[in-house]
N, CA, C and O atoms as a GROMACS GRO file, in nm:
protein
  444
    1MET      N    1  10.200  11.068   7.919
    1MET     CA    2  10.175  10.940   7.968
    1MET      C    3  10.033  10.893   7.940
    1MET      O    4   9.937  10.965   7.968
    2ALA      N    5  10.018  10.779   7.888
    2ALA     CA    6   9.878  10.725   7.869
    2ALA      C    7   9.825  10.698   8.000
    2ALA      O    8   9.900  10.667   8.093
    3THR      N    9   9.694  10.709   8.015
    3THR     CA   10   9.633  10.686   8.146
    3THR      C   11   9.582  10.548   8.154
    3THR      O   12   9.493  10.511   8.078
    4THR      N   13   9.636  10.470   8.242
    4THR     CA   14   9.603  10.328   8.253
    4THR      C   15   9.520  10.311   8.391
    4THR      O   16   9.462  10.205   8.413
    5ILE      N   17   9.516  10.412   8.478
    5ILE     CA   18   9.449  10.412   8.604
    5ILE      C   19   9.328  10.504   8.593
    5ILE      O   20   9.338  10.617   8.546
    6ASP      N   21   9.215  10.454   8.636
    6ASP     CA   22   9.087  10.536   8.646
    6ASP      C   23   9.106  10.635   8.753
    6ASP      O   24   9.116  10.591   8.868
    7ALA      N   25   9.112  10.769   8.732
    7ALA     CA   26   9.139  10.866   8.825
    7ALA      C   27   9.037  10.871   8.936
    7ALA      O   28   9.070  10.898   9.052
    8SER      N   29   8.912  10.844   8.901
    8SER     CA   30   8.805  10.855   9.014
    8SER      C   31   8.823  10.740   9.106
    8SER      O   32   8.805  10.758   9.227
    9THR      N   33   8.859  10.619   9.061
    9THR     CA   34   8.878  10.505   9.157
    9THR      C   35   8.996  10.529   9.227
    9THR      O   36   8.994  10.501   9.347
   10PHE      N   37   9.107  10.577   9.174
   10PHE     CA   38   9.235  10.600   9.249
   10PHE      C   39   9.208  10.710   9.355
   10PHE      O   40   9.256  10.697   9.467
   11ALA      N   41   9.131  10.818   9.321
   11ALA     CA   42   9.103  10.926   9.412
   11ALA      C   43   9.021  10.875   9.531
   11ALA      O   44   9.045  10.910   9.646
   12GLU      N   45   8.925  10.792   9.497
   12GLU     CA   46   8.831  10.733   9.607
   12GLU      C   47   8.920  10.648   9.699
   12GLU      O   48   8.903  10.650   9.821
   13LEU      N   49   9.011  10.578   9.645
   13LEU     CA   50   9.107  10.485   9.724
   13LEU      C   51   9.188  10.578   9.816
   13LEU      O   52   9.205  10.551   9.935
   14GLN      N   53   9.234  10.681   9.762
   14GLN     CA   54   9.327  10.778   9.843
   14GLN      C   55   9.234  10.848   9.957
   14GLN      O   56   9.278  10.865  10.071
   15ALA      N   57   9.111  10.885   9.920
   15ALA     CA   58   9.029  10.944  10.012
   15ALA      C   59   8.989  10.840  10.131
   15ALA      O   60   8.980  10.876  10.248
   16THR      N   61   8.967  10.719  10.089
   16THR     CA   62   8.927  10.614  10.192
   16THR      C   63   9.036  10.570  10.276
   16THR      O   64   9.023  10.554  10.397
   17ALA      N   65   9.156  10.547  10.206
   17ALA     CA   66   9.263  10.476  10.284
   17ALA      C   67   9.375  10.569  10.322
   17ALA      O   68   9.456  10.533  10.408
   18GLY      N   69   9.386  10.683  10.265
   18GLY     CA   70   9.490  10.775  10.297
   18GLY      C   71   9.608  10.759  10.205
   18GLY      O   72   9.633  10.649  10.156
   19ASN      N   73   9.686  10.869  10.179
   19ASN     CA   74   9.800  10.864  10.093
   19ASN      C   75   9.910  10.768  10.131
   19ASN      O   76   9.964  10.692  10.050
   20ASP      N   77   9.939  10.776  10.260
   20ASP     CA   78  10.047  10.684  10.300
   20ASP      C   79  10.014  10.537  10.286
   20ASP      O   80  10.101  10.460  10.246
   21PHE      N   81   9.898  10.496  10.317
   21PHE     CA   82   9.858  10.362  10.299
   21PHE      C   83   9.853  10.322  10.156
   21PHE      O   84   9.898  10.214  10.116
   22VAL      N   85   9.797  10.411  10.077
   22VAL     CA   86   9.802  10.384   9.931
   22VAL      C   87   9.936  10.360   9.869
   22VAL      O   88   9.958  10.279   9.780
   23ARG      N   89  10.027  10.443   9.928
   23ARG     CA   90  10.176  10.417   9.878
   23ARG      C   91  10.216  10.274   9.912
   23ARG      O   92  10.273  10.202   9.829
   24GLU      N   93  10.187  10.234  10.036
   24GLU     CA   94  10.218  10.104  10.083
   24GLU      C   95  10.146   9.990   9.987
   24GLU      O   96  10.204   9.887   9.952
   25LEU      N   97  10.024  10.020   9.951
   25LEU     CA   98   9.954   9.918   9.869
   25LEU      C   99  10.014   9.918   9.729
   25LEU      O  100  10.023   9.811   9.669
   26ILE      N  101  10.054  10.028   9.675
   26ILE     CA  102  10.120  10.029   9.550
   26ILE      C  103  10.258   9.953   9.559
   26ILE      O  104  10.293   9.877   9.470
   27ASP      N  105  10.326   9.974   9.658
   27ASP     CA  106  10.461   9.898   9.673
   27ASP      C  107  10.433   9.752   9.677
   27ASP      O  108  10.500   9.674   9.610
   28THR      N  109  10.330   9.711   9.759
   28THR     CA  110  10.301   9.567   9.769
   28THR      C  111  10.253   9.514   9.641
   28THR      O  112  10.288   9.401   9.609
   29PHE      N  113  10.175   9.584   9.564
   29PHE     CA  114  10.125   9.541   9.429
   29PHE      C  115  10.240   9.531   9.337
   29PHE      O  116  10.248   9.436   9.259
   30LEU      N  117  10.327   9.620   9.342
   30LEU     CA  118  10.455   9.612   9.253
   30LEU      C  119  10.551   9.502   9.288
   30LEU      O  120  10.631   9.459   9.205
   31GLU      N  121  10.544   9.456   9.408
   31GLU     CA  122  10.620   9.337   9.449
   31GLU      C  123  10.550   9.206   9.413
   31GLU      O  124  10.618   9.110   9.378
   32GLU      N  125  10.415   9.199   9.422
   32GLU     CA  126  10.345   9.077   9.418
   32GLU      C  127  10.294   9.050   9.271
   32GLU      O  128  10.272   8.934   9.236
   33ALA      N  129  10.278   9.148   9.194
   33ALA     CA  130  10.215   9.129   9.066
   33ALA      C  131  10.317   9.047   8.972
   33ALA      O  132  10.270   8.953   8.909
   34PRO      N  133  10.448   9.077   8.960
   34PRO     CA  134  10.536   9.007   8.879
   34PRO      C  135  10.541   8.848   8.902
   34PRO      O  136  10.547   8.770   8.807
   35PRO      N  137  10.538   8.807   9.032
   35PRO     CA  138  10.527   8.663   9.063
   35PRO      C  139  10.389   8.607   9.016
   35PRO      O  140  10.380   8.490   8.978
   36MET      N  141  10.278   8.691   9.020
   36MET     CA  142  10.153   8.651   8.973
   36MET      C  143  10.164   8.621   8.824
   36MET      O  144  10.121   8.514   8.781
   37LEU      N  145  10.219   8.708   8.746
   37LEU     CA  146  10.238   8.694   8.601
   37LEU      C  147  10.330   8.566   8.579
   37LEU      O  148  10.304   8.483   8.491
   38ALA      N  149  10.432   8.554   8.659
   38ALA     CA  150  10.518   8.433   8.643
   38ALA      C  151  10.431   8.296   8.664
   38ALA      O  152  10.442   8.199   8.590
   39GLU      N  153  10.350   8.302   8.766
   39GLU     CA  154  10.268   8.193   8.794
   39GLU      C  155  10.167   8.161   8.679
   39GLU      O  156  10.141   8.044   8.649
   40LEU      N  157  10.112   8.263   8.619
   40LEU     CA  158  10.020   8.243   8.507
   40LEU      C  159  10.094   8.174   8.400
   40LEU      O  160  10.040   8.079   8.343
   41SER      N  161  10.217   8.214   8.366
   41SER     CA  162  10.297   8.154   8.267
   41SER      C  163  10.328   8.012   8.296
   41SER      O  164  10.311   7.923   8.212
   42ASP      N  165  10.376   7.991   8.421
   42ASP     CA  166  10.415   7.865   8.460
   42ASP      C  167  10.300   7.768   8.462
   42ASP      O  168  10.318   7.655   8.416
   43ALA      N  169  10.186   7.802   8.512
   43ALA     CA  170  10.068   7.727   8.527
   43ALA      C  171  10.008   7.698   8.377
   43ALA      O  172   9.947   7.593   8.357
   44LEU      N  173  10.027   7.785   8.283
   44LEU     CA  174   9.982   7.764   8.141
   44LEU      C  175  10.084   7.650   8.089
   44LEU      O  176  10.039   7.552   8.031
   45GLY      N  177  10.210   7.664   8.108
   45GLY     CA  178  10.306   7.566   8.055
   45GLY      C  179  10.291   7.433   8.116
   45GLY      O  180  10.324   7.333   8.053
   46ALA      N  181  10.240   7.426   8.243
   46ALA     CA  182  10.230   7.296   8.307
   46ALA      C  183  10.082   7.245   8.291
   46ALA      O  184  10.054   7.131   8.329
   47GLY      N  185   9.994   7.324   8.239
   47GLY     CA  186   9.854   7.280   8.223
   47GLY      C  187   9.788   7.282   8.358
   47GLY      O  188   9.694   7.204   8.375
   48ARG      N  189   9.822   7.357   8.453
   48ARG     CA  190   9.763   7.355   8.588
   48ARG      C  191   9.663   7.467   8.600
   48ARG      O  192   9.696   7.584   8.615
   49ALA      N  193   9.534   7.421   8.591
   49ALA     CA  194   9.417   7.516   8.572
   49ALA      C  195   9.396   7.595   8.704
   49ALA      O  196   9.381   7.717   8.699
   50GLU      N  197   9.396   7.528   8.820
   50GLU     CA  198   9.361   7.595   8.951
   50GLU      C  199   9.461   7.706   8.984
   50GLU      O  200   9.417   7.817   9.014
   51PRO      N  201   9.604   7.681   8.980
   51PRO     CA  202   9.689   7.782   9.007
   51PRO      C  203   9.670   7.907   8.906
   51PRO      O  204   9.675   8.024   8.943
   52PHE      N  205   9.649   7.868   8.778
   52PHE     CA  206   9.630   7.967   8.664
   52PHE      C  207   9.505   8.058   8.711
   52PHE      O  208   9.511   8.181   8.705
   53ARG      N  209   9.399   7.995   8.755
   53ARG     CA  210   9.278   8.069   8.783
   53ARG      C  211   9.300   8.167   8.909
   53ARG      O  212   9.261   8.284   8.911
   54ARG      N  213   9.372   8.100   9.018
   54ARG     CA  214   9.390   8.186   9.127
   54ARG      C  215   9.486   8.303   9.103
   54ARG      O  216   9.468   8.411   9.159
   55ALA      N  217   9.587   8.282   9.023
   55ALA     CA  218   9.675   8.399   8.988
   55ALA      C  219   9.601   8.502   8.914
   55ALA      O  220   9.615   8.621   8.942
   56ALA      N  221   9.520   8.460   8.815
   56ALA     CA  222   9.450   8.558   8.736
   56ALA      C  223   9.341   8.629   8.819
   56ALA      O  224   9.309   8.745   8.794
   57HIS      N  225   9.285   8.558   8.915
   57HIS     CA  226   9.188   8.622   9.008
   57HIS      C  227   9.254   8.721   9.099
   57HIS      O  228   9.195   8.826   9.126
   58SER      N  229   9.373   8.694   9.150
   58SER     CA  230   9.439   8.776   9.236
   58SER      C  231   9.483   8.909   9.167
   58SER      O  232   9.462   9.020   9.217
   59LEU      N  233   9.546   8.887   9.048
   59LEU     CA  234   9.578   9.003   8.968
   59LEU      C  235   9.459   9.098   8.932
   59LEU      O  236   9.473   9.220   8.932
   60LYS      N  237   9.346   9.038   8.902
   60LYS     CA  238   9.225   9.106   8.868
   60LYS      C  239   9.190   9.194   8.993
   60LYS      O  240   9.172   9.315   8.983
   61SER      N  241   9.181   9.128   9.108
   61SER     CA  242   9.130   9.203   9.224
   61SER      C  243   9.221   9.315   9.267
   61SER      O  244   9.176   9.423   9.306
   62ASN      N  245   9.352   9.287   9.260
   62ASN     CA  246   9.454   9.395   9.300
   62ASN      C  247   9.445   9.512   9.194
   62ASN      O  248   9.437   9.629   9.228
   63ALA      N  249   9.448   9.473   9.068
   63ALA     CA  250   9.433   9.580   8.966
   63ALA      C  251   9.308   9.664   8.989
   63ALA      O  252   9.314   9.786   8.980
   64SER      N  253   9.195   9.600   9.019
   64SER     CA  254   9.068   9.679   9.036
   64SER      C  255   9.084   9.779   9.158
   64SER      O  256   9.027   9.888   9.155
   65THR      N  257   9.155   9.743   9.257
   65THR     CA  258   9.169   9.826   9.373
   65THR      C  259   9.221   9.971   9.337
   65THR      O  260   9.177  10.072   9.391
   66PHE      N  261   9.319   9.970   9.240
   66PHE     CA  262   9.377  10.093   9.203
   66PHE      C  263   9.308  10.160   9.086
   66PHE      O  264   9.337  10.274   9.052
   67GLY      N  265   9.216  10.088   9.024
   67GLY     CA  266   9.150  10.156   8.901
   67GLY      C  267   9.215  10.113   8.773
   67GLY      O  268   9.186  10.175   8.670
   68ALA      N  269   9.295  10.018   8.770
   68ALA     CA  270   9.367   9.963   8.659
   68ALA      C  271   9.257   9.876   8.582
   68ALA      O  272   9.265   9.753   8.580
   69LEU      N  273   9.161   9.941   8.524
   69LEU     CA  274   9.055   9.866   8.474
   69LEU      C  275   9.077   9.774   8.362
   69LEU      O  276   9.020   9.665   8.356
   70THR      N  277   9.165   9.820   8.266
   70THR     CA  278   9.193   9.728   8.156
   70THR      C  279   9.276   9.606   8.204
   70THR      O  280   9.253   9.495   8.158
   71LEU      N  281   9.363   9.624   8.287
   71LEU     CA  282   9.445   9.524   8.341
   71LEU      C  283   9.350   9.418   8.410
   71LEU      O  284   9.357   9.297   8.389
   72ALA      N  285   9.263   9.480   8.493
   72ALA     CA  286   9.167   9.390   8.575
   72ALA      C  287   9.078   9.308   8.471
   72ALA      O  288   9.051   9.189   8.490
   73ALA      N  289   9.034   9.381   8.360
   73ALA     CA  290   8.955   9.307   8.264
   73ALA      C  291   9.026   9.196   8.196
   73ALA      O  292   8.974   9.086   8.179
   74MET      N  293   9.149   9.230   8.157
   74MET     CA  294   9.229   9.127   8.090
   74MET      C  295   9.254   9.008   8.188
   74MET      O  296   9.248   8.894   8.143
   75ALA      N  297   9.280   9.029   8.310
   75ALA     CA  298   9.295   8.920   8.408
   75ALA      C  299   9.165   8.848   8.426
   75ALA      O  300   9.162   8.725   8.426
   76ARG      N  301   9.055   8.921   8.442
   76ARG     CA  302   8.922   8.854   8.454
   76ARG      C  303   8.898   8.754   8.342
   76ARG      O  304   8.864   8.638   8.365
   77ASP      N  305   8.918   8.802   8.223
   77ASP     CA  306   8.903   8.724   8.096
   77ASP      C  307   8.979   8.592   8.114
   77ASP      O  308   8.922   8.484   8.092
   78LEU      N  309   9.093   8.599   8.150
   78LEU     CA  310   9.183   8.482   8.172
   78LEU      C  311   9.130   8.389   8.293
   78LEU      O  312   9.139   8.267   8.292
   79GLU      N  313   9.079   8.461   8.389
   79GLU     CA  314   9.032   8.387   8.508
   79GLU      C  315   8.899   8.309   8.472
   79GLU      O  316   8.879   8.197   8.518
   80LEU      N  317   8.812   8.371   8.392
   80LEU     CA  318   8.691   8.306   8.358
   80LEU      C  319   8.706   8.200   8.244
   80LEU      O  320   8.637   8.098   8.243
   81GLN      N  321   8.799   8.228   8.148
   81GLN     CA  322   8.812   8.147   8.039
   81GLN      C  323   8.916   8.025   8.064
   81GLN      O  324   8.916   7.919   8.001
   82GLY      N  325   8.999   8.059   8.161
   82GLY     CA  326   9.097   7.951   8.196
   82GLY      C  327   9.197   7.915   8.090
   82GLY      O  328   9.213   7.982   7.988
   83LEU      N  329   9.263   7.804   8.120
   83LEU     CA  330   9.368   7.758   8.026
   83LEU      C  331   9.324   7.738   7.884
   83LEU      O  332   9.408   7.748   7.794
   84ALA      N  333   9.194   7.710   7.858
   84ALA     CA  334   9.150   7.693   7.732
   84ALA      C  335   9.170   7.813   7.634
   84ALA      O  336   9.197   7.797   7.516
   85ALA      N  337   9.156   7.927   7.690
   85ALA     CA  338   9.162   8.059   7.616
   85ALA      C  339   9.295   8.126   7.626
   85ALA      O  340   9.322   8.227   7.560
   86ALA      N  341   9.383   8.067   7.714
   86ALA     CA  342   9.517   8.135   7.748
   86ALA      C  343   9.617   8.095   7.634
   86ALA      O  344   9.618   7.983   7.582
   87THR      N  345   9.698   8.196   7.602
   87THR     CA  346   9.796   8.174   7.503
   87THR      C  347   9.917   8.261   7.541
   87THR      O  348   9.901   8.365   7.604
   88PRO      N  349  10.030   8.218   7.505
   88PRO     CA  350  10.154   8.304   7.530
   88PRO      C  351  10.139   8.451   7.483
   88PRO      O  352  10.192   8.544   7.544
   89ALA      N  353  10.068   8.466   7.379
   89ALA     CA  354  10.042   8.608   7.330
   89ALA      C  355   9.954   8.679   7.436
   89ALA      O  356   9.988   8.790   7.475
   90ALA      N  357   9.847   8.619   7.481
   90ALA     CA  358   9.759   8.678   7.568
   90ALA      C  359   9.836   8.718   7.698
   90ALA      O  360   9.819   8.829   7.749
   91LEU      N  361   9.919   8.630   7.750
   91LEU     CA  362   9.992   8.657   7.866
   91LEU      C  363  10.102   8.760   7.833
   91LEU      O  364  10.136   8.838   7.922
   92GLY      N  365  10.156   8.767   7.717
   92GLY     CA  366  10.248   8.870   7.684
   92GLY      C  367  10.175   9.014   7.682
   92GLY      O  368  10.229   9.114   7.728
   93ALA      N  369  10.061   9.015   7.629
   93ALA     CA  370   9.981   9.138   7.635
   93ALA      C  371   9.954   9.187   7.768
   93ALA      O  372   9.965   9.306   7.799
   94LEU      N  373   9.913   9.085   7.856
   94LEU     CA  374   9.887   9.118   7.996
   94LEU      C  375  10.017   9.170   8.069
   94LEU      O  376  10.011   9.265   8.147
   95ALA      N  377  10.125   9.109   8.042
   95ALA     CA  378  10.254   9.160   8.104
   95ALA      C  379  10.284   9.296   8.054
   95ALA      O  380  10.319   9.384   8.133
   96GLN      N  381  10.272   9.319   7.920
   96GLN     CA  382  10.303   9.452   7.871
   96GLN      C  383  10.210   9.561   7.932
   96GLN      O  384  10.250   9.671   7.969
   97HIS      N  385  10.081   9.518   7.940
   97HIS     CA  386   9.994   9.627   8.006
   97HIS      C  387  10.021   9.650   8.155
   97HIS      O  388  10.008   9.760   8.208
   98TYR      N  389  10.062   9.532   8.222
   98TYR     CA  390  10.109   9.551   8.368
   98TYR      C  391  10.226   9.645   8.372
   98TYR      O  392  10.230   9.722   8.468
   99ASP      N  393  10.325   9.650   8.281
   99ASP     CA  394  10.431   9.736   8.280
   99ASP      C  395  10.387   9.880   8.273
   99ASP      O  396  10.449   9.966   8.336
  100GLU      N  397  10.280   9.909   8.198
  100GLU     CA  398  10.224  10.039   8.182
  100GLU      C  399  10.169  10.079   8.306
  100GLU      O  400  10.194  10.191   8.352
  101VAL      N  401  10.093   9.992   8.366
  101VAL     CA  402  10.016  10.020   8.494
  101VAL      C  403  10.124  10.049   8.603
  101VAL      O  404  10.112  10.146   8.678
  102ALA      N  405  10.230   9.962   8.609
  102ALA     CA  406  10.332   9.980   8.711
  102ALA      C  407  10.399  10.121   8.697
  102ALA      O  408  10.427  10.188   8.797
  103ALA      N  409  10.422  10.160   8.581
  103ALA     CA  410  10.489  10.284   8.552
  103ALA      C  411  10.403  10.404   8.602
  103ALA      O  412  10.453  10.500   8.659
  104GLU      N  413  10.272  10.390   8.577
  104GLU     CA  414  10.169  10.499   8.615
  104GLU      C  415  10.161  10.489   8.769
  104GLU      O  416  10.169  10.595   8.831
  105LEU      N  417  10.147  10.380   8.833
  105LEU     CA  418  10.134  10.372   8.978
  105LEU      C  419  10.263  10.424   9.048
  105LEU      O  420  10.253  10.481   9.157
  106LYS      N  421  10.384  10.406   8.990
  106LYS     CA  422  10.498  10.467   9.043
  106LYS      C  423  10.486  10.610   9.042
  106LYS      O  424  10.506  10.680   9.141
  107ALA      N  425  10.451  10.655   8.921
  107ALA     CA  426  10.437  10.812   8.912
  107ALA      C  427  10.332  10.866   9.019
  107ALA      O  428  10.356  10.963   9.091
  108LEU      N  429  10.225  10.800   9.023
  108LEU     CA  430  10.118  10.847   9.136
  108LEU      C  431  10.169  10.847   9.272
  108LEU      O  432  10.151  10.940   9.350
  109ARG      N  433  10.243  10.722   9.302
  109ARG     CA  434  10.298  10.715   9.434
  109ARG      C  435  10.404  10.818   9.468
  109ARG      O  436  10.412  10.863   9.583
  110ASP      N  437  10.484  10.856   9.370
  110ASP     CA  438  10.585  10.948   9.395
  110ASP      C  439  10.550  11.104   9.372
  110ASP      O  440  10.632  11.194   9.393
  111ALA      N  441  10.427  11.123   9.331
  111ALA     CA  442  10.374  11.250   9.306
  111ALA      C  443  10.367  11.338   9.431
  111ALA      O  444  10.322  11.452   9.424
   0.00000   0.00000   0.00000
């Protein structure tokens, strides 16, 4: 499995918050991230800059919590560059990377 989660960041989260709470955080992220991805796509299609920025910001922040550094960086770029830089291809790449992060988080949660 490719590593999409920074091990030291994840270990620090576990040490700080505890394994049970980290499992809850993972479950919450897995529930909330897909609607955030949908909001990015919807906002792009409708030309709504502020909802786009908010969804990208939330995804960035949540990904950073777990050490999903590439996902966080991708979301940060979308947040900072906004609709002007957003393309369906960029959102597709973000969604694909989210799928990889989600799979690794599930494995970490269930370990």
